[in-house]
ZADO-343786 format. One record per atom (N, C-alpha, C): residue number from 1; residue in one letter; atom name; y negated, z, x negated. Coordinates in nm, 2 decimals. Example, Ala and Ser with C-alpha at 12.3 -4.5 7.8 and 13.67 -1.06 7.14 Angstrom:
% ZADO-343786
> num, residu, atome, north, up, east
> 1, A, N, 0.57, 0.78, -1.32
> 1, A, CA, 0.45, 0.78, -1.23
> 1, A, C, 0.33, 0.78, -1.32
> 2, S, N, 0.22, 0.71, -1.28
> 2, S, CA, 0.11, 0.71, -1.37
> 2, S, C, 0.00, 0.79, -1.29
END
This chain:
% ZADO-343786
> num, residu, atome, north, up, east
> 1, M, N, 0.12, 0.00, -0.08
> 1, M, CA, 0.00, 0.00, 0.00
> 1, M, C, -0.12, 0.00, -0.09
> 2, D, N, -0.22, -0.09, -0.06
> 2, D, CA, -0.34, -0.10, -0.14
> 2, D, C, -0.43, 0.02, -0.13
> 3, K, N, -0.46, 0.06, -0.01
> 3, K, CA, -0.55, 0.18, 0.00
> 3, K, C, -0.49, 0.28, 0.10
> 4, P, N, -0.53, 0.40, 0.09
> 4, P, CA, -0.47, 0.50, 0.18
> 4, P, C, -0.50, 0.48, 0.32
> 5, I, N, -0.42, 0.54, 0.41
> 5, I, CA, -0.44, 0.53, 0.55
> 5, I, C, -0.55, 0.63, 0.59
> 6, S, N, -0.65, 0.59, 0.66
> 6, S, CA, -0.75, 0.69, 0.70
> 6, S, C, -0.72, 0.73, 0.85
> 7, P, N, -0.79, 0.84, 0.89
> 7, P, CA, -0.77, 0.88, 1.03
> 7, P, C, -0.82, 0.77, 1.13
> 8, L, N, -0.92, 0.69, 1.09
> 8, L, CA, -0.96, 0.58, 1.17
> 8, L, C, -0.85, 0.47, 1.19
> 9, H, N, -0.77, 0.44, 1.09
> 9, H, CA, -0.66, 0.35, 1.10
> 9, H, C, -0.56, 0.40, 1.20
> 10, L, N, -0.53, 0.53, 1.19
> 10, L, CA, -0.43, 0.59, 1.28
> 10, L, C, -0.49, 0.59, 1.43
> 11, L, N, -0.61, 0.62, 1.44
> 11, L, CA, -0.67, 0.62, 1.58
> 11, L, C, -0.68, 0.48, 1.63
> 12, A, N, -0.71, 0.38, 1.55
> 12, A, CA, -0.71, 0.24, 1.60
> 12, A, C, -0.57, 0.20, 1.64
> 13, A, N, -0.47, 0.23, 1.56
> 13, A, CA, -0.33, 0.19, 1.60
> 13, A, C, -0.29, 0.26, 1.73
> 14, F, N, -0.32, 0.39, 1.75
> 14, F, CA, -0.29, 0.46, 1.87
> 14, F, C, -0.36, 0.40, 1.99
> 15, A, N, -0.49, 0.37, 1.97
> 15, A, CA, -0.57, 0.31, 2.08
> 15, A, C, -0.51, 0.18, 2.12
> 16, T, N, -0.46, 0.10, 2.02
> 16, T, CA, -0.40, -0.03, 2.06
> 16, T, C, -0.28, -0.01, 2.16
> 17, G, N, -0.21, 0.10, 2.14
> 17, G, CA, -0.10, 0.13, 2.24
> 17, G, C, -0.15, 0.15, 2.38
> 18, G, N, -0.27, 0.22, 2.39
> 18, G, CA, -0.33, 0.24, 2.52
> 18, G, C, -0.38, 0.11, 2.58
> 19, L, N, -0.44, 0.03, 2.49
> 19, L, CA, -0.49, -0.10, 2.54
> 19, L, C, -0.38, -0.20, 2.58
> 20, L, N, -0.27, -0.19, 2.50
> 20, L, CA, -0.15, -0.27, 2.54
> 20, L, C, -0.10, -0.23, 2.68
> 21, T, N, -0.09, -0.10, 2.70
> 21, T, CA, -0.05, -0.05, 2.83
> 21, T, C, -0.13, -0.10, 2.94
> 22, L, N, -0.27, -0.10, 2.93
> 22, L, CA, -0.36, -0.15, 3.03
> 22, L, C, -0.34, -0.30, 3.05
> 23, M, N, -0.32, -0.37, 2.94
> 23, M, CA, -0.30, -0.52, 2.94
> 23, M, C, -0.17, -0.55, 3.02
> 24, V, N, -0.07, -0.48, 2.99
> 24, V, CA, 0.06, -0.51, 3.06
> 24, V, C, 0.05, -0.48, 3.21
> 25, H, N, -0.02, -0.37, 3.24
> 25, H, CA, -0.04, -0.33, 3.38
> 25, H, C, -0.12, -0.44, 3.46
> 26, F, N, -0.24, -0.47, 3.40
> 26, F, CA, -0.32, -0.57, 3.46
> 26, F, C, -0.25, -0.70, 3.48
> 27, N, N, -0.18, -0.75, 3.37
> 27, N, CA, -0.11, -0.87, 3.38
> 27, N, C, 0.00, -0.87, 3.48
> 28, G, N, 0.06, -0.75, 3.49
> 28, G, CA, 0.17, -0.73, 3.59
> 28, G, C, 0.11, -0.74, 3.73
> 29, E, N, 0.00, -0.69, 3.75
> 29, E, CA, -0.07, -0.70, 3.89
> 29, E, C, -0.10, -0.85, 3.92
> 30, L, N, -0.15, -0.92, 3.82
> 30, L, CA, -0.17, -1.06, 3.84
> 30, L, C, -0.04, -1.14, 3.87
> 31, G, N, 0.06, -1.10, 3.80
> 31, G, CA, 0.19, -1.16, 3.83
> 31, G, C, 0.25, -1.12, 3.97
> 32, R, N, 0.22, -1.00, 4.01
> 32, R, CA, 0.27, -0.96, 4.14
> 32, R, C, 0.20, -1.03, 4.25
> 33, Y, N, 0.07, -1.06, 4.24
> 33, Y, CA, 0.00, -1.13, 4.34
> 33, Y, C, -0.01, -1.28, 4.33
> 34, G, N, 0.04, -1.33, 4.21
> 34, G, CA, 0.05, -1.47, 4.19
> 34, G, C, 0.19, -1.50, 4.14
> 35, N, N, 0.19, -1.53, 4.01
> 35, N, CA, 0.32, -1.54, 3.94
> 35, N, C, 0.30, -1.52, 3.79
> 36, A, N, 0.40, -1.53, 3.71
> 36, A, CA, 0.39, -1.50, 3.57
> 36, A, C, 0.30, -1.60, 3.50
> 37, L, N, 0.31, -1.73, 3.54
> 37, L, CA, 0.23, -1.83, 3.48
> 37, L, C, 0.08, -1.81, 3.51
> 38, F, N, 0.05, -1.77, 3.63
> 38, F, CA, -0.09, -1.74, 3.67
> 38, F, C, -0.14, -1.63, 3.59
> 39, S, N, -0.06, -1.53, 3.57
> 39, S, CA, -0.10, -1.41, 3.49
> 39, S, C, -0.13, -1.45, 3.35
> 40, S, N, -0.05, -1.54, 3.29
> 40, S, CA, -0.07, -1.58, 3.15
> 40, S, C, -0.20, -1.66, 3.14
> 41, W, N, -0.22, -1.76, 3.23
> 41, W, CA, -0.34, -1.84, 3.23
> 41, W, C, -0.47, -1.75, 3.25
> 42, T, N, -0.46, -1.66, 3.34
> 42, T, CA, -0.58, -1.58, 3.36
> 42, T, C, -0.61, -1.49, 3.24
> 43, A, N, -0.51, -1.42, 3.19
> 43, A, CA, -0.53, -1.34, 3.08
> 43, A, C, -0.58, -1.41, 2.96
> 44, H, N, -0.53, -1.53, 2.93
> 44, H, CA, -0.57, -1.60, 2.81
> 44, H, C, -0.71, -1.67, 2.84
> 45, G, N, -0.74, -1.70, 2.96
> 45, G, CA, -0.87, -1.76, 2.99
> 45, G, C, -0.98, -1.65, 2.97
> 46, T, N, -0.96, -1.53, 3.03
> 46, T, CA, -1.06, -1.43, 3.01
> 46, T, C, -1.06, -1.38, 2.87
> 47, G, N, -0.95, -1.38, 2.80
> 47, G, CA, -0.95, -1.35, 2.66
> 47, G, C, -1.03, -1.45, 2.57
> 48, T, N, -1.02, -1.57, 2.61
> 48, T, CA, -1.10, -1.68, 2.53
> 48, T, C, -1.25, -1.65, 2.56
> 49, I, N, -1.28, -1.63, 2.68
> 49, I, CA, -1.43, -1.60, 2.71
> 49, I, C, -1.47, -1.48, 2.64
> 50, A, N, -1.39, -1.37, 2.64
> 50, A, CA, -1.43, -1.25, 2.57
> 50, A, C, -1.45, -1.27, 2.42
> 51, A, N, -1.35, -1.35, 2.36
> 51, A, CA, -1.36, -1.38, 2.21
> 51, A, C, -1.49, -1.46, 2.18
> 52, V, N, -1.52, -1.55, 2.26
> 52, V, CA, -1.65, -1.63, 2.24
> 52, V, C, -1.77, -1.54, 2.25
> 53, V, N, -1.77, -1.45, 2.35
> 53, V, CA, -1.88, -1.36, 2.36
> 53, V, C, -1.89, -1.27, 2.23
> 54, F, N, -1.78, -1.22, 2.19
> 54, F, CA, -1.78, -1.13, 2.07
> 54, F, C, -1.82, -1.21, 1.95
> 55, I, N, -1.78, -1.33, 1.93
> 55, I, CA, -1.82, -1.41, 1.81
> 55, I, C, -1.97, -1.44, 1.82
> 56, L, N, -2.02, -1.47, 1.93
> 56, L, CA, -2.17, -1.49, 1.95
> 56, L, C, -2.24, -1.36, 1.92
> 57, A, N, -2.19, -1.25, 1.97
> 57, A, CA, -2.26, -1.12, 1.95
> 57, A, C, -2.26, -1.08, 1.80
> 58, L, N, -2.15, -1.11, 1.73
> 58, L, CA, -2.15, -1.08, 1.59
> 58, L, C, -2.23, -1.17, 1.50
> 59, G, N, -2.28, -1.28, 1.56
> 59, G, CA, -2.37, -1.37, 1.49
> 59, G, C, -2.30, -1.44, 1.37
> 60, G, N, -2.18, -1.47, 1.38
> 60, G, CA, -2.11, -1.55, 1.28
> 60, G, C, -2.05, -1.45, 1.17
> 61, K, N, -2.06, -1.32, 1.18
> 61, K, CA, -2.01, -1.23, 1.08
> 61, K, C, -1.87, -1.17, 1.13
> 62, W, N, -1.79, -1.26, 1.18
> 62, W, CA, -1.66, -1.22, 1.23
> 62, W, C, -1.55, -1.23, 1.13
> 63, R, N, -1.57, -1.28, 1.01
> 63, R, CA, -1.47, -1.29, 0.91
> 63, R, C, -1.47, -1.17, 0.82
> 64, Y, N, -1.35, -1.12, 0.79
> 64, Y, CA, -1.35, -1.00, 0.70
> 64, Y, C, -1.41, -1.03, 0.56
> 65, E, N, -1.48, -0.94, 0.51
> 65, E, CA, -1.54, -0.96, 0.38
> 65, E, C, -1.44, -1.00, 0.27
> 66, N, N, -1.33, -0.93, 0.27
> 66, N, CA, -1.23, -0.96, 0.16
> 66, N, C, -1.12, -1.05, 0.21
> 67, A, N, -1.14, -1.13, 0.31
> 67, A, CA, -1.04, -1.23, 0.35
> 67, A, C, -1.01, -1.33, 0.24
> 68, P, N, -0.88, -1.37, 0.23
> 68, P, CA, -0.85, -1.47, 0.13
> 68, P, C, -0.92, -1.61, 0.16
> 69, E, N, -0.95, -1.68, 0.06
> 69, E, CA, -1.02, -1.81, 0.08
> 69, E, C, -0.92, -1.93, 0.08
> 70, R, N, -0.79, -1.90, 0.11
> 70, R, CA, -0.69, -2.01, 0.11
> 70, R, C, -0.67, -2.06, 0.25
> 71, T, N, -0.59, -2.16, 0.26
> 71, T, CA, -0.56, -2.23, 0.39
> 71, T, C, -0.47, -2.14, 0.47
> 72, T, N, -0.50, -2.13, 0.60
> 72, T, CA, -0.41, -2.05, 0.69
> 72, T, C, -0.28, -2.12, 0.71
> 73, P, N, -0.17, -2.05, 0.70
> 73, P, CA, -0.04, -2.12, 0.72
> 73, P, C, -0.02, -2.17, 0.87
> 74, W, N, 0.05, -2.28, 0.88
> 74, W, CA, 0.06, -2.34, 1.02
> 74, W, C, 0.12, -2.25, 1.12
> 75, W, N, 0.21, -2.16, 1.08
> 75, W, CA, 0.28, -2.07, 1.18
> 75, W, C, 0.18, -1.96, 1.23
> 76, A, N, 0.07, -1.94, 1.16
> 76, A, CA, -0.02, -1.83, 1.20
> 76, A, C, -0.08, -1.87, 1.34
> 77, Y, N, -0.09, -2.00, 1.37
> 77, Y, CA, -0.15, -2.04, 1.49
> 77, Y, C, -0.05, -2.02, 1.61
> 78, L, N, 0.07, -1.98, 1.59
> 78, L, CA, 0.17, -1.96, 1.70
> 78, L, C, 0.15, -1.83, 1.77
> 79, G, N, 0.05, -1.75, 1.73
> 79, G, CA, 0.03, -1.62, 1.80
> 79, G, C, -0.01, -1.64, 1.95
> 80, G, N, -0.08, -1.75, 1.98
> 80, G, CA, -0.11, -1.78, 2.12
> 80, G, C, 0.01, -1.81, 2.20
> 81, L, N, 0.11, -1.88, 2.14
> 81, L, CA, 0.23, -1.91, 2.21
> 81, L, C, 0.31, -1.78, 2.24
> 82, S, N, 0.33, -1.70, 2.13
> 82, S, CA, 0.40, -1.57, 2.16
> 82, S, C, 0.32, -1.48, 2.25
> 83, G, N, 0.19, -1.49, 2.25
> 83, G, CA, 0.11, -1.41, 2.35
> 83, G, C, 0.13, -1.46, 2.49
> 84, A, N, 0.13, -1.59, 2.51
> 84, A, CA, 0.15, -1.65, 2.64
> 84, A, C, 0.29, -1.61, 2.70
> 85, M, N, 0.39, -1.62, 2.61
> 85, M, CA, 0.53, -1.58, 2.65
> 85, M, C, 0.53, -1.43, 2.68
> 86, T, N, 0.47, -1.35, 2.60
> 86, T, CA, 0.47, -1.20, 2.62
> 86, T, C, 0.41, -1.17, 2.75
> 87, V, N, 0.29, -1.23, 2.79
> 87, V, CA, 0.23, -1.20, 2.92
> 87, V, C, 0.32, -1.24, 3.03
> 88, M, N, 0.39, -1.36, 3.02
> 88, M, CA, 0.47, -1.40, 3.13
> 88, M, C, 0.60, -1.31, 3.14
> 89, V, N, 0.66, -1.28, 3.03
> 89, V, CA, 0.78, -1.20, 3.04
> 89, V, C, 0.75, -1.05, 3.08
> 90, T, N, 0.64, -0.99, 3.03
> 90, T, CA, 0.61, -0.86, 3.08
> 90, T, C, 0.56, -0.86, 3.22
> 91, S, N, 0.49, -0.96, 3.27
> 91, S, CA, 0.45, -0.97, 3.41
> 91, S, C, 0.57, -0.97, 3.50
> 92, Y, N, 0.68, -1.03, 3.45
> 92, Y, CA, 0.80, -1.03, 3.53
> 92, Y, C, 0.87, -0.90, 3.52
> 93, A, N, 0.88, -0.84, 3.40
> 93, A, CA, 0.96, -0.72, 3.38
> 93, A, C, 0.89, -0.60, 3.45
> 94, V, N, 0.76, -0.59, 3.44
> 94, V, CA, 0.69, -0.47, 3.49
> 94, V, C, 0.70, -0.47, 3.64
> 95, N, N, 0.72, -0.58, 3.71
> 95, N, CA, 0.74, -0.58, 3.85
> 95, N, C, 0.89, -0.57, 3.90
> 96, S, N, 0.97, -0.52, 3.81
> 96, S, CA, 1.11, -0.50, 3.83
> 96, S, C, 1.13, -0.34, 3.84
> 97, P, N, 1.25, -0.30, 3.86
> 97, P, CA, 1.28, -0.15, 3.86
> 97, P, C, 1.24, -0.09, 3.73
> 98, L, N, 1.23, -0.17, 3.62
> 98, L, CA, 1.19, -0.11, 3.49
> 98, L, C, 1.05, -0.04, 3.50
> 99, A, N, 0.97, -0.10, 3.58
> 99, A, CA, 0.83, -0.06, 3.60
> 99, A, C, 0.75, -0.07, 3.46
> 100, L, N, 0.63, -0.01, 3.46
> 100, L, CA, 0.55, -0.01, 3.34
> 100, L, C, 0.61, 0.06, 3.22
> 101, S, N, 0.65, 0.18, 3.24
> 101, S, CA, 0.70, 0.26, 3.13
> 101, S, C, 0.83, 0.21, 3.07
> 102, G, N, 0.92, 0.16, 3.16
> 102, G, CA, 1.05, 0.11, 3.10
> 102, G, C, 1.02, -0.03, 3.03
> 103, T, N, 0.93, -0.11, 3.08
> 103, T, CA, 0.90, -0.23, 3.02
> 103, T, C, 0.84, -0.21, 2.88
> 104, L, N, 0.75, -0.11, 2.87
> 104, L, CA, 0.68, -0.08, 2.74
> 104, L, C, 0.78, -0.02, 2.65
> 105, A, N, 0.87, 0.07, 2.70
> 105, A, CA, 0.96, 0.14, 2.61
> 105, A, C, 1.06, 0.04, 2.55
> 106, L, N, 1.11, -0.05, 2.63
> 106, L, CA, 1.20, -0.15, 2.57
> 106, L, C, 1.13, -0.25, 2.49
> 107, G, N, 1.00, -0.28, 2.52
> 107, G, CA, 0.92, -0.37, 2.44
> 107, G, C, 0.90, -0.31, 2.30
> 108, L, N, 0.87, -0.18, 2.30
> 108, L, CA, 0.86, -0.11, 2.17
> 108, L, C, 0.99, -0.12, 2.09
> 109, G, N, 1.10, -0.10, 2.15
> 109, G, CA, 1.23, -0.12, 2.08
> 109, G, C, 1.24, -0.26, 2.02
> 110, G, N, 1.20, -0.36, 2.10
> 110, G, CA, 1.21, -0.50, 2.06
> 110, G, C, 1.11, -0.52, 1.94
> 111, Q, N, 1.00, -0.46, 1.94
> 111, Q, CA, 0.90, -0.47, 1.83
> 111, Q, C, 0.96, -0.41, 1.70
> 112, V, N, 1.02, -0.29, 1.72
> 112, V, CA, 1.07, -0.23, 1.60
> 112, V, C, 1.19, -0.31, 1.54
> 113, L, N, 1.28, -0.36, 1.63
> 113, L, CA, 1.39, -0.43, 1.58
> 113, L, C, 1.35, -0.56, 1.52
> 114, F, N, 1.25, -0.64, 1.58
> 114, F, CA, 1.21, -0.76, 1.52
> 114, F, C, 1.13, -0.74, 1.39
> 115, S, N, 1.06, -0.63, 1.38
> 115, S, CA, 0.98, -0.60, 1.26
> 115, S, C, 1.08, -0.56, 1.14
> 116, L, N, 1.19, -0.50, 1.17
> 116, L, CA, 1.29, -0.47, 1.07
> 116, L, C, 1.35, -0.59, 1.02
> 117, A, N, 1.38, -0.68, 1.12
> 117, A, CA, 1.44, -0.81, 1.08
> 117, A, C, 1.34, -0.89, 1.00
> 118, A, N, 1.22, -0.89, 1.04
> 118, A, CA, 1.11, -0.97, 0.97
> 118, A, C, 1.10, -0.92, 0.82
> 119, D, N, 1.10, -0.79, 0.81
> 119, D, CA, 1.09, -0.72, 0.68
> 119, D, C, 1.22, -0.76, 0.59
> 120, H, N, 1.33, -0.75, 0.65
> 120, H, CA, 1.46, -0.78, 0.58
> 120, H, C, 1.46, -0.92, 0.53
> 121, W, N, 1.43, -1.02, 0.61
> 121, W, CA, 1.44, -1.16, 0.57
> 121, W, C, 1.31, -1.22, 0.52
> 122, G, N, 1.20, -1.14, 0.53
> 122, G, CA, 1.08, -1.19, 0.48
> 122, G, C, 1.02, -1.30, 0.57
> 123, F, N, 1.03, -1.29, 0.70
> 123, F, CA, 0.98, -1.39, 0.79
> 123, F, C, 0.83, -1.41, 0.77
> 124, F, N, 0.78, -1.53, 0.79
> 124, F, CA, 0.64, -1.56, 0.80
> 124, F, C, 0.56, -1.50, 0.68
> 125, G, N, 0.61, -1.52, 0.56
> 125, G, CA, 0.54, -1.48, 0.44
> 125, G, C, 0.54, -1.33, 0.41
> 126, L, N, 0.61, -1.25, 0.49
> 126, L, CA, 0.62, -1.10, 0.46
> 126, L, C, 0.70, -1.08, 0.33
> 127, P, N, 0.66, -0.98, 0.25
> 127, P, CA, 0.75, -0.95, 0.14
> 127, P, C, 0.88, -0.89, 0.20
> 128, K, N, 0.99, -0.93, 0.13
> 128, K, CA, 1.12, -0.88, 0.18
> 128, K, C, 1.13, -0.73, 0.15
> 129, R, N, 1.19, -0.66, 0.24
> 129, R, CA, 1.21, -0.51, 0.23
> 129, R, C, 1.33, -0.47, 0.30
> 130, Q, N, 1.42, -0.41, 0.24
> 130, Q, CA, 1.55, -0.37, 0.30
> 130, Q, C, 1.52, -0.25, 0.39
> 131, P, N, 1.57, -0.25, 0.51
> 131, P, CA, 1.55, -0.13, 0.60
> 131, P, C, 1.63, -0.01, 0.54
> 132, E, N, 1.57, 0.10, 0.55
> 132, E, CA, 1.63, 0.22, 0.50
> 132, E, C, 1.68, 0.30, 0.62
> 133, L, N, 1.75, 0.41, 0.59
> 133, L, CA, 1.82, 0.49, 0.69
> 133, L, C, 1.71, 0.54, 0.79
> 134, R, N, 1.59, 0.58, 0.74
> 134, R, CA, 1.49, 0.63, 0.83
> 134, R, C, 1.44, 0.52, 0.93
> 135, D, N, 1.44, 0.40, 0.89
> 135, D, CA, 1.40, 0.29, 0.98
> 135, D, C, 1.50, 0.27, 1.09
> 136, L, N, 1.63, 0.28, 1.05
> 136, L, CA, 1.73, 0.27, 1.16
> 136, L, C, 1.74, 0.39, 1.25
> 137, A, N, 1.71, 0.51, 1.19
> 137, A, CA, 1.70, 0.63, 1.27
> 137, A, C, 1.58, 0.62, 1.37
> 138, A, N, 1.47, 0.56, 1.32
> 138, A, CA, 1.35, 0.55, 1.41
> 138, A, C, 1.39, 0.45, 1.53
> 139, L, N, 1.46, 0.34, 1.49
> 139, L, CA, 1.50, 0.25, 1.60
> 139, L, C, 1.59, 0.31, 1.70
> 140, A, N, 1.69, 0.39, 1.65
> 140, A, CA, 1.78, 0.46, 1.74
> 140, A, C, 1.70, 0.56, 1.83
> 141, L, N, 1.61, 0.63, 1.78
> 141, L, CA, 1.53, 0.72, 1.86
> 141, L, C, 1.45, 0.65, 1.96
> 142, V, N, 1.38, 0.54, 1.93
> 142, V, CA, 1.31, 0.46, 2.02
> 142, V, C, 1.40, 0.41, 2.14
> 143, M, N, 1.51, 0.36, 2.10
> 143, M, CA, 1.61, 0.31, 2.20
> 143, M, C, 1.66, 0.42, 2.29
> 144, A, N, 1.69, 0.54, 2.23
> 144, A, CA, 1.73, 0.65, 2.31
> 144, A, C, 1.62, 0.70, 2.40
> 145, G, N, 1.50, 0.70, 2.35
> 145, G, CA, 1.39, 0.74, 2.44
> 145, G, C, 1.37, 0.64, 2.55
> 146, S, N, 1.39, 0.51, 2.52
> 146, S, CA, 1.38, 0.41, 2.62
> 146, S, C, 1.49, 0.43, 2.73
> 147, A, N, 1.61, 0.46, 2.69
> 147, A, CA, 1.72, 0.49, 2.79
> 147, A, C, 1.68, 0.61, 2.88
> 148, V, N, 1.62, 0.71, 2.82
> 148, V, CA, 1.58, 0.83, 2.90
> 148, V, C, 1.48, 0.79, 3.00
> 149, I, N, 1.38, 0.72, 2.96
> 149, I, CA, 1.27, 0.67, 3.05
> 149, I, C, 1.33, 0.59, 3.16
> 150, I, N, 1.41, 0.49, 3.13
> 150, I, CA, 1.46, 0.40, 3.22
> 150, I, C, 1.56, 0.47, 3.32
> 151, L, N, 1.66, 0.54, 3.26
> 151, L, CA, 1.76, 0.61, 3.35
> 151, L, C, 1.70, 0.71, 3.44
> 152, Y, N, 1.60, 0.79, 3.38
> 152, Y, CA, 1.53, 0.89, 3.46
> 152, Y, C, 1.45, 0.83, 3.57
> 153, G, N, 1.38, 0.72, 3.53
> 153, G, CA, 1.29, 0.65, 3.62
> 153, G, C, 1.37, 0.58, 3.74
> 154, L, N, 1.49, 0.54, 3.71
> 154, L, CA, 1.57, 0.48, 3.82
> 154, L, C, 1.63, 0.58, 3.91
> 155, G, N, 1.62, 0.71, 3.88
> 155, G, CA, 1.67, 0.81, 3.96
> 155, G, C, 1.82, 0.82, 3.95
END
């Protein structure tokens, strides 16, 4: 790690979880009253408008000061594709018996599992890192917590 983790980094990461929960709930409501595709179109349309407003408000100072000056890899532009798929799939899942908490719990398990695989095989330019026992234990705990949320929520 290049620099130490500050409390602001931890707070930002924690706040992201709350924002993600709101996003999934709002997109799920759009999916319930329309469909998953409508939810994705609406979310990405309003997201585009918000991004343009933020860029204009920042006056062109939206690039990180220490950003690399090299060409962006082609696969970095696929975030919109995975974002559209995420909105559609969560809009469907959140309106099932999984509800919001079960959808997010299993989603977290999927994130941890994919990130361990991405580290292991060095996907998308990541440095290869072998999962350690603590990583697998964390995955097991997330999945066990997901099972408790889902099984308790289903009654």
